[in-house]
C-alpha positions in Angstrom: -25.6 -42.3 -24.6 -25.3 -38.5 -25.0 -27.2 -37.9 -21.7 -24.8 -40.3 -20.0 -21.8 -38.5 -21.5 -23.2 -35.1 -20.4 -23.6 -36.5 -16.9 -20.0 -37.6 -16.8 -18.8 -34.2 -18.0 -20.9 -32.5 -15.3 -19.6 -34.8 -12.6 -16.0 -34.2 -13.8 -16.5 -30.5 -13.6 -17.7 -30.5 -10.0 -15.2 -33.2 -8.7 -12.4 -31.6 -6.7 -9.0 -32.2 -8.4 -7.2 -31.0 -5.2 -8.1 -31.7 -1.6 -6.5 -30.8 1.7 -7.7 -32.6 4.8 -6.7 -32.1 8.4 -3.6 -30.0 7.5 -1.7 -28.8 10.5 1.6 -26.8 10.9 3.2 -25.7 14.1 6.2 -23.4 14.6 7.8 -23.0 18.0 5.2 -21.4 20.2 2.8 -20.8 17.3 0.1 -22.9 15.7 0.0 -21.6 12.2 -2.6 -24.1 10.8 -4.8 -26.4 12.8 -6.9 -29.1 11.1 -7.5 -27.1 8.0 -9.4 -28.7 5.1 -10.4 -27.5 1.6 -11.4 -28.7 -1.8 -10.6 -27.0 -5.1 -12.9 -27.7 -8.1 -12.0 -27.0 -11.7 -12.9 -23.5 -12.9 -13.9 -21.9 -9.6 -12.7 -18.8 -7.8 -12.1 -19.3 -4.1 -11.8 -16.2 -2.0 -9.3 -16.7 0.9 -9.5 -14.0 3.6 -8.2 -13.5 7.1 -6.2 -11.1 9.2 -2.4 -11.0 9.0 -1.2 -14.0 11.0 -4.4 -16.1 10.4 -2.5 -18.8 8.5 -2.9 -17.8 4.8 0.8 -17.5 4.1 1.5 -20.9 5.7 -1.2 -22.5 3.6 0.2 -21.0 0.4 3.7 -22.3 1.3 2.3 -25.8 1.8 0.6 -25.7 -1.6 3.8 -24.3 -3.2 6.0 -27.1 -1.6 8.0 -24.6 0.4 6.8 -25.9 3.8 5.9 -29.4 4.7 2.8 -29.9 6.9 3.2 -31.6 10.3 0.0 -33.6 9.7 -2.9 -34.1 7.3 -3.0 -35.2 3.7 -3.0 -33.6 0.2 -4.9 -35.5 -2.5 -4.3 -34.5 -6.1 -6.3 -36.3 -8.9 -7.1 -39.1 -6.4 -3.5 -39.7 -5.4 -2.5 -38.9 -1.8 0.6 -36.9 -1.0 2.2 -36.3 2.4 3.5 -33.0 1.1 4.5 -31.2 -2.1 8.0 -30.2 -3.2 8.4 -27.0 -5.2 9.0 -29.2 -8.3 5.9 -31.4 -7.7 3.7 -28.4 -7.0 4.7 -26.8 -10.3 4.3 -30.1 -12.1 0.8 -30.4 -10.6 -0.1 -27.1 -12.3 -0.1 -24.9 -9.2 1.1 -21.4 -10.0 1.6 -18.3 -7.8 1.3 -14.6 -8.5 2.8 -12.9 -5.5 2.1 -9.5 -4.0 5.7 -8.5 -4.6 6.1 -9.1 -8.3 9.1 -11.3 -9.4 9.9 -9.8 -12.8 13.2 -8.5 -14.2 12.6 -5.0 -15.6 15.7 -5.1 -17.7 14.2 -7.9 -19.8 11.3 -7.9 -22.1 7.9 -9.7 -21.5 8.8 -12.8 -23.4 12.1 -13.3 -21.7 10.4 -13.0 -18.3 7.6 -15.4 -19.0 9.9 -18.3 -20.1 13.0 -17.4 -18.0 15.1 -20.5 -17.7 12.8 -22.4 -20.1 13.6 -20.6 -23.3 13.3 -22.5 -26.6 16.8 -22.9 -28.0 18.4 -23.2 -31.4 21.9 -23.6 -32.8 22.7 -27.0 -31.4 25.6 -26.9 -29.0 25.6 -23.1 -29.1 22.2 -23.1 -27.3 21.0 -19.7 -28.6 17.6 -18.5 -27.6 15.2 -18.9 -30.5 13.6 -15.5 -30.3 11.1 -16.1 -33.1 9.7 -19.2 -31.5 9.7 -17.5 -28.1 7.5 -14.7 -29.4 5.2 -17.3 -31.1 4.8 -19.1 -27.7 4.2 -16.0 -25.7 1.7 -14.2 -28.0 -1.3 -16.5 -27.3 -0.6 -16.3 -23.6 -0.8 -12.5 -23.7 -4.0 -12.6 -25.8 -5.5 -15.0 -23.2 -5.0 -12.5 -20.4 -6.2 -9.6 -22.4 -2.9 -7.9 -22.6 -2.5 -4.8 -25.0 1.3 -5.1 -25.3 3.6 -7.4 -27.3 6.1 -10.1 -26.2 9.0 -7.6 -27.1 7.8 -4.9 -24.7 10.3 -4.0 -22.0 8.8 -4.9 -18.5 10.2 -1.5 -17.2 7.6 0.3 -19.5 4.6 -1.6 -18.1 2.2 -0.4 -15.4 1.7 -2.5 -12.3 -1.6 -4.0 -13.7 0.2 -5.0 -16.9 3.0 -6.5 -14.9 0.4 -8.6 -13.1 -0.8 -9.8 -16.5 2.8 -10.9 -17.3 2.9 -12.9 -14.0 -0.5 -14.5 -14.9 0.8 -15.3 -18.4 3.8 -16.8 -16.8 1.6 -19.0 -14.7 -0.4 -20.1 -17.7 2.9 -21.0 -19.5 3.3 -23.9 -17.1 -0.2 -25.2 -18.0 -1.6 -24.0 -14.6 -4.7 -25.7 -13.3 -4.7 -23.5 -10.2 -3.5 -19.9 -10.0 -3.0 -18.4 -6.6 -3.2 -14.6 -6.5 -1.8 -13.0 -3.4 -3.1 -9.5 -2.9 -2.9 -8.8 -6.6 -4.8 -5.5 -6.5 -3.1 -4.0 -3.4 -1.1 -1.6 -5.6 -3.7 -0.9 -8.3 -6.3 1.9 -8.6 -9.9 1.2 -9.7 -9.5 1.1 -13.5 -6.4 -1.2 -13.4 -8.2 -3.4 -10.8 -11.1 -3.8 -13.2 -8.8 -5.2 -15.9 -7.4 -7.8 -13.4 -10.8 -8.9 -12.2 -11.8 -9.4 -15.9 -8.7 -11.6 -16.3 -9.8 -13.7 -13.3 -13.2 -14.2 -14.9 -11.6 -15.3 -18.1 -9.4 -17.9 -16.2 -12.6 -19.2 -14.6 -14.2 -19.5 -18.0 -11.2 -21.5 -19.3 -11.6 -24.0 -16.4 -8.7 -22.7 -14.5 -9.2 -22.5 -10.7 -8.2 -19.4 -8.8 -7.5 -18.8 -5.1 -7.9 -15.0 -4.6 -6.3 -13.6 -1.5 -7.2 -10.0 -0.7 -7.9 -7.6 2.1 -10.2 -5.7 -0.3 -13.3 -7.5 0.6 -15.6 -5.8 -1.9 -13.4 -7.4 -4.7 -13.6 -10.8 -3.1 -17.4 -10.3 -3.0 -17.4 -9.6 -6.7 -15.3 -12.5 -8.0 -15.5 -15.4 -5.6 -17.7 -18.4 -6.1 -17.2 -19.2 -2.4 -15.1 -17.7 0.4 -12.9 -19.5 3.0 -12.2 -17.5 6.2 -9.1 -18.2 8.3 -8.8 -17.1 11.9 -5.9 -18.0 14.2 -4.9 -20.9 11.9 -8.4 -22.5 11.8 -11.2 -22.5 9.2 -13.6 -20.0 10.8 -16.2 -20.6 8.2 -17.1 -21.0 4.5 -19.5 -18.7 2.6 -21.3 -19.9 -0.5 -21.8 -17.5 -3.4 -25.2 -16.3 -2.2 -24.0 -15.6 1.3 -20.8 -13.6 0.5 -21.0 -10.0 1.8 -18.6 -7.7 3.6 -20.1 -7.9 7.0 -20.3 -11.7 7.1 -16.6 -11.9 6.1 -15.5 -9.4 8.7 -17.5 -11.1 11.4 -15.9 -14.5 10.6 -12.4 -12.9 10.3 -12.3 -11.1 13.6 -15.3 -12.4 15.5 -17.1 -9.0 15.6 -18.5 -6.3 13.5 -16.6 -3.1 12.7 -18.1 0.3 13.2 -15.3 2.9 12.7 -15.9 3.3 9.0 -18.0 6.2 7.9 -17.6 7.9 11.2 -18.8 11.5 11.2 -16.4 14.3 12.2 -16.7 15.5 15.7 -16.9 19.1 14.5 -16.9 21.1 11.2 -13.4 21.6 9.6 -11.5 24.7 10.6 -9.4 27.2 8.6 -7.1 26.3 5.8 -4.0 24.7 7.2 -2.2 24.2 3.9 -2.8 26.0 0.6 -1.2 24.8 -2.6 -1.0 27.2 -5.5 0.1 26.2 -9.0 2.5 23.5 -7.9 3.9 21.6 -10.9 5.5 18.2 -10.3 8.1 16.3 -12.3 5.4 13.9 -13.5 3.4 16.7 -15.1 5.6 19.9 -15.3 3.1 21.8 -17.4 0.0 21.0 -15.3 -0.4 23.2 -12.1 -2.1 21.9 -9.0 -4.3 24.1 -6.7 -5.5 22.6 -3.5 -6.3 23.5 0.1 -6.4 21.2 3.2 -8.3 22.3 6.3 -7.6 21.7 9.9 -9.8 18.9 11.3 -10.7 17.2 7.9 -9.6 14.1 6.0 -9.2 15.2 2.4 -9.1 12.1 0.1 -7.0 12.3 -3.0 -8.0 9.9 -5.7 -6.9 9.3 -9.3 -5.6 6.8 -11.8 -2.1 5.5 -12.0 0.2 8.3 -13.3 -2.2 11.0 -12.3 0.6 12.6 -10.1 -0.7 12.0 -6.6 2.5 10.6 -5.1 4.6 13.1 -6.9 2.5 15.9 -5.3 3.0 14.4 -1.9 6.8 14.2 -2.5 6.8 17.9 -3.4 4.7 18.9 -0.3 7.2 17.0 1.9 10.2 18.5 0.2 11.6 15.3 -1.3 11.2 16.6 -4.9 11.4 20.1 -6.1 8.4 21.9 -7.6 8.6 23.1 -11.2 6.6 26.2 -10.3 4.1 27.6 -7.8 4.4 26.5 -4.2 2.9 26.2 -0.8 1.7 29.7 -0.3 0.3 29.7 3.2 0.5 27.6 6.3 -1.1 29.2 9.3 -1.3 32.4 7.2 2.4 32.4 6.5 4.1 32.2 3.1 6.6 29.3 3.3 9.1 27.7 0.9 9.8 24.0 1.3 12.9 22.6 -0.4 13.7 19.7 1.8 12.0 17.2 4.1 13.8 18.9 7.0 12.0 22.1 6.2 8.7 20.3 5.9 9.1 18.7 9.3 10.1 22.0 10.8 6.8 23.4 9.5 4.7 20.5 10.9 4.2 18.7 7.6 4.8 15.0 7.8 4.5 12.2 5.3 3.5 8.5 5.9 4.9 7.1 2.6 3.5 4.6 0.1 6.2 2.0 0.7 6.7 1.9 4.5 9.4 -0.7 4.4 11.5 1.2 1.9 10.9 4.8 3.1 9.0 4.8 6.4 10.9 2.6 8.8 14.2 0.9 9.3 13.3 -2.7 9.6 16.4 -3.8 11.6 16.0 -1.1 14.3 13.7 -1.6 17.3 10.4 0.2 17.7 11.9 2.7 20.1 14.7 3.9 17.8 12.4 4.2 14.8 10.1 6.5 16.8 12.9 8.7 18.0 15.0 8.8 14.8 13.4 11.9 13.1 13.7 14.0 16.2 17.0 12.9 17.9 17.9 16.4 19.1 14.9 16.3 21.4 16.2 13.2 23.1 19.9 14.3 23.3 21.7 15.2 26.5 25.2 16.6 25.8 25.2 15.0 22.3 24.1 11.6 23.7 20.7 10.2 23.2 18.8 9.6 26.5 17.7 6.0 26.2 15.3 6.5 29.2 13.5 9.4 27.5 13.5 7.6 24.1 11.9 4.5 25.7 9.4 6.6 27.7 8.1 8.3 24.5 8.1 5.1 22.5 6.1 3.3 25.3 3.6 6.1 25.4 3.1 5.8 21.6 2.9 2.0 21.7 0.2 2.2 24.3 -1.8 5.0 22.6 -1.7 3.4 19.1 -2.1 -0.2 20.4 1.1 -1.4 18.6 1.1 -5.1 19.1 4.6 -6.1 20.0 6.3 -7.9 23.0 8.2 -4.7 23.8 9.5 -1.4 22.3 12.8 -3.2 21.8 11.2 -5.6 19.3 12.8 -5.4 15.9 10.3 -3.4 13.7 10.7 -5.8 10.7 9.1 -8.6 12.7 5.8 -6.7 13.1 2.7 -7.2 10.9 2.0 -4.6 8.2 -0.6 -2.8 10.3 1.7 -2.5 13.3 4.6 -1.3 11.1 2.3 1.4 9.8 1.5 2.4 13.4 5.3 2.8 14.1 5.6 5.1 11.1 2.6 7.1 12.5 4.0 7.0 16.0 7.3 8.8 15.0 5.3 11.7 13.6 2.7 11.9 16.3 5.4 12.3 18.9 6.3 15.6 17.1 2.8 17.2 17.1 2.0 17.3 13.4 -0.1 20.1 11.8 -0.5 18.4 8.4 -0.2 14.6 7.9 0.0 13.2 4.4 -0.9 9.5 4.1 0.1 7.8 0.9 -1.8 4.5 0.5 -2.2 4.2 4.3 -3.6 0.7 4.5 -1.9 -1.1 1.6 -1.3 -4.7 2.5 -3.0 -4.3 5.9 -5.7 -6.7 7.1 -9.3 -5.5 7.8 -8.9 -5.3 11.6 -5.7 -3.2 11.4 -7.3 -1.1 8.6 -10.1 -0.2 10.9 -7.7 0.9 13.6 -5.8 3.1 11.2 -9.1 4.7 10.0 -10.1 5.3 13.7 -6.7 6.9 14.4 -7.0 9.1 11.4 -10.4 10.3 12.5 -9.2 11.0 16.0 -6.3 13.0 14.6 -8.7 15.0 12.4 -11.0 15.5 15.4 -8.0 16.8 17.3 -7.4 19.4 14.6 -4.8 17.8 12.4 -5.2 18.4 8.6 -5.0 15.1 6.8 -4.4 14.4 3.1 -5.1 10.8 2.3 -3.9 9.4 -1.0 -5.6 6.1 -1.8 -6.3 3.8 -4.8 -8.9 1.9 -2.8 -12.2 3.4 -3.9 -14.1 1.9 -0.9 -11.5 3.5 1.4 -11.6 6.9 -0.2 -15.4 7.1 -0.1 -15.7 5.6 3.4 -13.1 7.7 5.2 -12.9 11.1 3.5 -14.7 14.3 4.4 -14.0 15.7 0.9 -12.5 14.0 -2.1 -10.1 15.7 -4.6 -9.6 13.8 -7.8 -6.5 14.2 -10.0 -6.4 13.7 -13.7 -3.1 14.0 -15.6 -1.4 16.2 -13.0 -4.2 18.5 -12.1 -7.2 18.6 -9.7 -10.1 17.6 -12.0 -12.7 18.4 -9.3 -13.5 18.2 -5.6 -16.5 16.2 -4.2 -18.4 17.0 -1.1 -20.1 14.2 1.0 -23.4 14.3 -0.8 -21.6 13.8 -4.2 -19.6 10.7 -3.1 -20.0 7.8 -5.5 -17.6 5.5 -7.4 -19.1 6.8 -10.6 -18.3 10.5 -9.8 -14.8 9.7 -8.7 -14.1 7.7 -11.9 -15.7 10.4 -14.1 -13.3 13.0 -12.7 -10.3 10.6 -12.8 -10.7 10.1 -16.6 -11.2 13.9 -17.2 -14.9 14.1 -17.5 -17.3 16.4 -15.4 -19.7 15.4 -12.7 -23.3 16.6 -13.4 
């Protein structure tokens, strides 16, 4: 009897509770999903990968009840559904943690987790029962390994901690399936490790996870199997023992990639930019010393709060330095107090948030490219559209920006092509120093490879590149040297023969490399 019971439990654990079969969705002129099928078993982590536009977002919208499929069937616990609604998706235990977090930073953790579902007291007065709310939230936070309380203001949390709040919110609706969309795209290594641990604990509790990520090494670590989407179709499925970076890439784009780890065409040249004792707002008592050479890619690594972005903002003149400065550029002493002065000296910044600070989404490609240098396109105080279009067309061709034309609205482009537009506006102005802050965040593997290739070509052409990145694989694979920041200072600089995740992390936490 016990053996029969064990067999039933085992069969239950491996029987899919959710199945999609023959799912198709077509938009005018675009087949978003074509005959897609998948099963979800209790307590498994499914890696879902594919380039931007492969159909991942459409699939998630169908599971969330936001979009109705044109054909196919959804089967949940043996019952067939033509489509989910948002309400039935939530009732089915499907929860989403989106790349763009949906939290209110003016509220505390508990209020965010049960927003709109708060326990009430006081009869007709309907007052929020704060004591009961805290009691309900505490075990959810414990379950995700959070080290903060229900009363903690969300505004004081790191991005990784905010991700934990989102996952706790998902668990509060008794989630059976948690869909994580690019959850680590904004996280450095240490914070990412915490999140991957949470995913493992969800699996151990029998909760299924769909893990969507462009960071393939993370998918390789946590996934029990991987589904690869390409052009709306299922390009292939990889079981646990067949998951590796190269197989995933080949299924995603139909070919292997070779631009990573490319060697420089020549040794780096003289120092292009020397930073002496710069102190930023993040760490005003901790001076930074750094030099960047012509023809090299200098990676800048560190944990959240180390001061990397703040350093970039000072170098580009957005924020003021609390001491020290940029002492030499081409052997000249310079003082940069504004972005205009930085641009005049050939120092350009590709910012961390391209949509907020790098491009104007409603403008066409051509105007985004010409905007920083309008005087160069002016004739008697009027912009020459012909010259503007000619430069934009040259940049579009050289950077392989995928768009119908240069008049295409920039906001309609994929993340990788938007990043190329940010890069195009600076390349048209002949940069001496280019600062990339998280250059491939939210970009698919094919576009990443193109950005890496462009960076290498720029360095080979003599441009000095400072690349700030939280992606350890990227820092090690692309850099010629790696500078690591710890609490506002450079903790050490690694040459190629010292590159390893262990060495970067040791410096990032303030220890020394032996």
